[in-house]
Each structure stands twice: as C-alpha cells, then as structure tokens.
C-alpha positions as CSV (number, residue, x, y, z in Angstrom):
1,X,-73.8,257.2,72.1
2,X,-74.3,258.2,68.4
3,X,-70.9,256.6,67.6
4,X,-72.0,253.3,69.2
5,X,-75.3,253.2,67.2
6,X,-73.4,254.0,64.0
7,X,-70.8,251.2,64.7
8,X,-73.6,248.8,65.4
9,X,-75.4,249.7,62.2
10,X,-72.3,249.3,60.1
11,X,-71.6,245.9,61.8
12,X,-75.1,244.7,60.8
13,X,-74.7,245.9,57.2
14,X,-71.3,244.2,56.9
15,X,-72.5,240.9,58.2
16,X,-75.6,240.8,56.1
17,X,-73.9,241.8,52.9
18,X,-75.4,245.3,52.8
19,X,-78.8,243.9,52.1
20,X,-77.8,242.4,48.7
21,X,-79.9,239.7,47.3
22,X,-78.5,236.3,46.6
23,X,-75.9,236.2,43.8
24,X,-77.0,234.4,40.7
25,X,-74.7,231.7,39.3
26,X,-72.8,232.5,36.1
27,X,-73.7,230.0,33.4
28,X,-70.8,228.1,31.8
29,X,-70.7,227.5,28.1
30,X,-71.8,224.1,26.9
31,X,-70.1,221.9,24.4
32,X,-66.5,221.0,23.6
33,X,-63.8,223.7,24.1
34,X,-62.6,225.3,21.0
35,X,-59.3,224.1,19.6
36,X,-56.9,226.8,18.6
37,X,-54.3,225.9,15.9
38,X,-50.8,227.2,16.8
39,X,-48.3,227.7,14.0
40,X,-45.0,225.9,13.9
41,X,-43.2,229.2,14.1
42,X,-44.4,229.8,17.6
43,X,-42.0,227.0,18.8
44,X,-39.0,229.2,18.0
45,X,-35.6,227.9,16.8
46,X,-35.6,226.7,13.2
47,X,-39.4,226.3,13.5
48,X,-39.7,230.0,12.7
49,X,-39.0,229.0,9.1
50,X,-41.9,226.5,9.0
51,X,-45.5,226.9,8.3
52,X,-47.7,223.8,8.6
53,X,-49.7,224.7,5.5
54,X,-46.6,225.1,3.4
55,X,-45.2,221.8,4.6
56,X,-48.5,220.1,3.7
57,X,-48.6,221.8,0.3
58,X,-45.2,220.4,-0.6
59,X,-45.3,217.0,1.0
60,X,-48.9,216.1,1.3
61,X,-48.5,215.3,5.0
62,X,-50.4,217.2,7.7
63,X,-48.3,218.1,10.7
64,X,-49.6,220.0,13.8
65,X,-47.0,219.7,16.5
66,X,-43.6,221.4,16.4
67,X,-40.7,221.4,18.9
68,X,-37.5,223.4,18.6
69,X,-34.1,223.7,20.2
70,X,-31.1,226.0,19.9
71,X,-27.6,225.2,20.9
72,X,-24.6,227.3,20.1
73,X,-24.7,228.0,16.3
74,X,-27.4,225.4,15.6
75,X,-31.2,225.7,15.5
76,X,-33.4,222.7,15.0
77,X,-37.1,222.0,14.5
78,X,-39.0,218.7,14.5
79,X,-42.6,218.5,13.3
80,X,-45.0,215.6,13.6
81,X,-48.7,214.9,13.7
82,X,-50.4,214.8,17.1
83,X,-51.6,211.2,16.6
84,X,-48.6,209.6,14.9
85,X,-44.9,209.1,15.5
86,X,-44.1,208.8,11.8
87,X,-43.5,210.5,9.5
88,X,-41.3,213.1,11.1
89,X,-39.7,216.1,9.5
90,X,-36.5,217.7,11.0
91,X,-34.9,221.0,9.9
92,X,-31.5,221.9,11.2
93,X,-29.7,225.2,10.4
94,X,-26.2,225.8,11.5
95,X,-24.0,229.0,11.1
96,X,-20.9,228.1,9.1
97,X,-17.9,229.6,7.4
98,X,-17.3,226.8,4.9
99,X,-17.3,227.6,1.2
100,X,-18.6,225.6,-1.8
101,X,-15.4,223.5,-2.3
102,X,-15.4,222.5,1.4
103,X,-19.1,221.7,1.3
104,X,-18.6,219.5,-1.8
105,X,-15.5,217.8,-0.3
106,X,-16.6,217.4,3.4
107,X,-20.4,217.6,3.6
108,X,-21.8,216.1,0.4
109,X,-22.5,212.5,1.3
110,X,-21.2,209.7,-1.0
111,X,-23.9,208.7,-3.4
112,X,-26.0,211.8,-3.0
113,X,-27.4,213.6,-6.0
114,X,-26.5,217.2,-6.5
115,X,-29.5,219.6,-6.6
116,X,-29.5,222.8,-8.6
117,X,-31.1,226.2,-7.8
118,X,-30.9,225.7,-4.0
119,X,-28.4,227.8,-2.1
120,X,-24.8,227.8,-3.2
121,X,-24.6,224.0,-3.4
122,X,-27.1,221.3,-2.4
123,X,-27.8,217.6,-2.4
124,X,-30.5,215.1,-1.9
125,X,-30.3,211.4,-0.8
126,X,-32.3,208.6,0.7
127,X,-31.4,206.2,3.5
128,X,-32.5,202.6,4.2
129,X,-35.0,201.7,6.9
130,X,-33.8,200.3,10.2
131,X,-35.5,198.0,12.7
132,X,-37.0,201.0,14.5
133,X,-37.9,203.5,11.7
134,X,-38.6,203.7,8.1
135,X,-36.4,204.9,5.3
136,X,-35.2,208.5,5.2
137,X,-35.1,211.3,2.7
138,X,-32.6,214.2,3.2
139,X,-31.9,217.5,1.5
140,X,-28.9,219.5,2.5
141,X,-27.7,222.8,1.2
142,X,-25.2,225.6,1.8
143,X,-27.3,228.7,2.0
144,X,-26.1,232.0,0.6
145,X,-25.8,233.6,4.0
146,X,-23.2,231.2,5.4
147,X,-25.7,228.7,6.9
148,X,-25.7,224.9,6.4
149,X,-29.3,223.6,6.3
150,X,-30.7,220.1,6.3
151,X,-34.2,218.8,5.9
152,X,-34.6,215.2,7.0
153,X,-37.8,213.2,6.6
154,X,-38.2,209.9,8.4
155,X,-40.8,207.6,6.8
156,X,-43.2,205.2,8.5
157,X,-41.6,201.8,9.3
158,X,-43.7,200.1,6.7
159,X,-42.7,202.5,3.8
160,X,-40.2,201.5,1.2
161,X,-37.2,203.3,-0.2
162,X,-39.2,204.3,-3.3
163,X,-41.5,206.3,-1.0
164,X,-38.4,208.1,0.5
165,X,-37.1,208.9,-2.9
166,X,-40.4,210.5,-3.9
167,X,-40.4,212.5,-0.6
168,X,-36.9,213.7,-1.3
169,X,-38.2,215.4,-4.5
170,X,-40.9,217.2,-2.4
171,X,-38.3,218.2,0.2
172,X,-36.2,219.9,-2.5
173,X,-39.3,222.1,-3.4
174,X,-39.9,222.7,0.3
175,X,-36.3,223.7,0.9
176,X,-36.5,226.3,-1.8
177,X,-39.3,228.1,0.1
178,X,-37.2,228.4,3.3
179,X,-35.4,231.7,3.9
180,X,-32.7,230.9,6.4
181,X,-31.7,234.5,6.6
182,X,-34.7,235.2,8.8
183,X,-33.2,233.2,11.7
C-alpha cells in the first residue's frame, strides 16, 4: 500500500512540474545584430596572403568579400566589395620550376614593362576594356621560392586605361608586401 501511495505522489509531482512556478520568458536583445568583419585570409587558398586593410592602404579601394580556390599547384583568391561587382582583384599563385630566362621568354607579355625589386623577375601591364568589363591592370612575378604569382585588377566598365595604369603602380607596391612562401 505504501508503494501505491508513493507512486501516486510521484505521478502528481511529475504532471504538475514539481510545483514549479511559471517560467519567465527570456528577453531578446533589441536593435540590429552586430556585424563581424571576417578577414580575407579566412577564405583559404591564396586569400591567406591578403589582408583587406593592406589592400585598401595600397589601392585606396575597400574590399570586404573574398573567395578562394585551390586546384593542383594553383591557389587563387578573388576579392570584391559586398555592394559592387567592380573593381575586382584576383591573386593567383602557382608552383613552378621555371627559371628567369624561361619567365622572360615565355611568361613576360609583349608590351609589358619590367618591374625591379619584385621577386626574381616581374612585369606590369594594362589591358583594354571590353563590352562587359573595364580595363585591367596586371602585375606578374617569379617569386624567389619557385612560385609564379599574378595580381590582376579589373576596373569598373566606365573607367579608362589611364585609371588602370595608375592602379598597376599600386599593385606593384601591394605585390611587394605578399609573402608567397607562406602558402
């Protein structure tokens, strides 16, 4: 009989929530959710070499979105601003076994200007706009650790070639800050 009374008492306590008072609702924070800035390096690939603040310091453009890919010996990173398609900055780094004479003969584009104090050999050049994009600025170099690197800036469609030429100078300075050995 004592067992039945005990079981009945436990049943009452379980169904009534052990006599607990009503639970108070938890207040939710008010206002807009906080935005957290994520660095370009968090995207992996060649983005590990990029820092949004350093890019802005050298180019004057503010980027906040990065995407990366890796395929075989090549790592790539593309950065853009959230609210704009252009400009766009792409970094490509590929492992290579070429030497300076091969770079000069096979990689250096016709009409490109040689750049000093960047890797073993380097160049800069600009390209014309097309129907879908603006002119381009490009800096390519043979890094000292057997890597071929290229920075390519695609301007807004309404920019002119003089703008791309000015950007190319900034890309040379940015390229000098990149340590491709850390990939």
